[in-house]
C-alpha positions as a printed Julia matrix, in Angstrom:
60×3 Matrix{Float64}:
 -194.13  -145.61  148.31
 -190.5   -145.09  147.35
 -187.28  -146.09  149.02
 -184.16  -144.0   148.74
 -181.01  -145.82  147.71
 -178.94  -142.66  148.0
 -175.72  -142.43  149.94
 -176.01  -143.65  153.5
 -174.47  -141.87  156.44
 -170.91  -143.21  156.91
 -170.34  -145.33  160.01
 -167.4   -143.97  162.03
 -164.53  -146.41  162.52
 -162.69  -146.7   165.82
 -159.54  -148.53  166.9
 -160.8   -151.8   168.39
 -159.08  -154.58  170.35
 -159.55  -157.93  168.61
 -158.35  -161.52  168.91
 -156.7   -162.83  165.7
 -156.05  -166.49  164.89
 -152.34  -167.38  164.88
 -152.74  -170.05  162.17
 -151.42  -169.0   158.74
 -154.2   -171.03  157.11
 -157.06  -169.3   158.98
 -158.44  -165.76  158.75
 -160.48  -166.02  161.98
 -160.8   -163.04  164.32
 -163.28  -161.61  166.82
 -163.79  -158.42  168.76
 -162.27  -158.73  172.24
 -165.55  -157.52  173.76
 -167.34  -160.53  172.16
 -165.04  -163.09  173.79
 -166.06  -164.79  177.03
 -162.64  -166.33  177.69
 -159.44  -164.69  178.88
 -157.44  -166.43  176.11
 -159.91  -167.79  173.55
 -159.29  -170.47  170.94
 -160.2   -169.73  167.34
 -163.87  -170.67  166.8
 -163.05  -171.78  163.23
 -159.94  -173.95  163.66
 -159.3   -174.13  167.45
 -155.79  -172.59  167.14
 -154.55  -170.11  169.71
 -155.31  -166.43  169.21
 -153.35  -163.24  169.83
 -154.45  -159.67  170.48
 -154.18  -156.92  167.9
 -155.92  -153.65  167.06
 -158.04  -152.98  163.96
 -160.04  -150.07  162.64
 -163.63  -151.33  162.7
 -167.07  -149.74  162.46
 -168.19  -148.42  165.83
 -170.86  -150.52  167.56
 -173.44  -148.69  169.63
């Protein structure tokens, strides 16, 4: 049995709404669709978060 390690099909990226941590010391972020709160706190440092858009792999 052999497994191919050839090039994989590229995953299309789409503009996605995310929440980004406002702390300069933290790189935390999450997809907006994964947040259960209207204005979430950063799960890493508990700072406030702000909305932004990023190009991310499309989730199906």
